[in-house]
N, C-alpha and C positions, 0 to 999 in steps of 0.2 A: 652665443646662440640666444635668439629672442625668447625661446621657451623658458630658459633658466633666468634670464634677466627680468623679464616682465611678469612671469607667472609664479616664480619661486623666490628668487632673491629679494624682490620688492615686497614680499610679504614677510612671513616670520621665519623663513629658512635661511640661516646665516652661516651655518657650519661650512667652512671653505672646502673641506674634504667631500662633503655631500654634494656641494655645487659642482666641484670639479668632476666627480664621477658622473653626475647627470649630464654634464656637457659631453662626456666621453661615450656613454652607452648609446648605441644606435636604436632608439625606440621604434623607428620605422620597421626594423626587422622582427618586431614582436607583435605586430598587428596584422590582421588580414590584408592581403595584397590590395584589395579594392579600397581600403581605408588608409593607404600609405600617405596620401596627401594630407590627412588629418592627424597624423601620428604625433605631431608636436603642439597640437592645440590643447588648451587646458580644460579637458573634459574626458570623462571615461569613454571608452570605445568598446563595442560589442565584440566578443569572441564567439567561438562555437559553443553550442549546448547551453545557451542562455547566460554565459559567464561574461565578465568584463575585465578590461585592463584599467586600472585606476588612473584618474587624472594625474598629471605630473606633480602638481602641488601636493596632493595627498601622499604620493610616494616620497617626496622630499621631506614632508612634515613627519611622517612615520619613521623614516630612516634617521632623521636627526634625533627623534625622540629615543631611539635605541642607544644613543651615546656610544658609538663604536670607536675603538682605538686601534684596530688592526690585528688584534690578537684573539678576538672572541670566536667561540663556536656558536653559530646562530642556527636556530630552527625556524623555518618559515612554514606556516600552515596555509595552504592554498597557492600552489605554484602558478596556476593560471597560464599566462603566456610565457612566463620565465623572466619577465622584465625586472620585477623587484629582486629576484634572485641575482640577476646580473649586476644590479646596483650594489647589492650587498657583497658580491664577490670581491670587489676591489677594496672593501672597507673592513673585512673580517678575515679571519684565518680559514675557517671552514663554514660552508653553508649546507645545511640539510633541509630539503624542501619536500613537502608531502602534498600530493594532489589526489583528490578522490576520484576524478574522472580519468579513465585510462587514455582516452584520446587526447586530452589536454596534456597529460603527463608526457606522452610520447612526442607530441609536437614541441613542447618546451625543451625536452631533452635534445631533440634534433637541432633546434635553433641554437641552444647553448653550445652544443658540440661544434656546430658550424662556425661559431664565433670564438671557439677555443677557450671557453671558460673551464678551468681545470679543477677548481676547488668546490664545485657544487655537486651534491649527490641528490638524486630525485627518487622518491619512492611513491608508488601508487597505493593509497590507503586512506583510512579515515583519520583526518588530522585531530579529531577530538581526543584521541588516545595518545597523541604525540609519537615520539620515536624512542621507545624505551631503551632499546639496546644500544643507542648512541648517546643517551643522556648521561650526565646533566649538561644543560646548555647555559651559556652565559647570557644569551639574549634569545627571546622568542618573539616573532612577529606573526600576527594573524591577519589574513586579508579577506576573511568572510566573517559575517557577524552572527555569533550565537546570542541567545538572550541572557546568558550568564557566562562567567569565566570557567572553562573546564578545569576541574581539579587535577586531572592528569598533567596538564600543562604547568600548573603551579608546582606540582610535585617534581617535575623534570627541570625546573629552573634552579640553577646553582645559587648558593649563598652569595648575596651581592648582585644577583642577576636582575634583569629587567624584562618585562613582558609588555608589549604594545599590542592592543587588541580593540577592535570596534565591538561594542556591546549594545544590544537592543534589537527590537524588531522594527516597528514603525518609526520610533524615535531612537536614534543611535548616538552614542557618544564614543569618542576615542579615549581609551583608558590606558594609563601607564601604571603598571603594577611593579613594585620593587620588593625583593625579598631581602630583608635585613636580618641582623643577628637576633632581633627580638620579635620578628613577625613580618607582616606585610604592610606596605604603605601603598595608597592608591590615590591617583589624581586624574581628573578629566581634563582634556585639552580642548578639542573642538567637536562640534556636531559633524557627523559623517553619514554617508549612506552607502552601505556595502550590500552585496548579495548575501542572503542568509547562509549560515553554515549548515550543511546537510549532514547526513549520516547520523551518528549517535546524538549529536547536538539537537536534532530536530525532535527526537523522542524523549529527551531528558531535560525538559524545561525546569530550570532552577536547580537541577541536580549538580552538586559540586561547586555551587556558586560561592564566590568570595565577596559578593556584593553586600 
């Protein structure tokens, strides 16, 4: 598929498992019907309620940064259309996804059910606080940008786990946080632009930051 070859593989996404899954997942099923013709273009597309589906390259880059091996329990913050969860489904053991907007959560659940994804659980709620009763998680991916890394997500990351999250308001960077036996390591990969994280994140600027 041209999307994978020209927009993802020719850049910095080289993991063959990630590329194979992105060839497999039908992205057109996750976008509004009037945007189906644009589903495989390398750009974000609008969803309902001011939200977006990330451009394919960003999905590939973030998924590769998680370093999945098929056995991990993954927490996704920001279900959106459900597309990222579908990509994660074939690369991880279990996917837990939280969406703050009920309409989006319901629509994503319907699409994922229609496509028969069996290892994805969706909860409507504030992703800032994570999914405590299912924690800890081997990997956490966040698809909306807070201005700091929420402490509850760090707390729910297992030892040896990895968190991939966009951080910032006007200027955002994609951060990869790893929990080691001696503490946390942090590195930035690429500049990004995501919709802001809402809920508690909007009212707790700087609180719980690992920056």
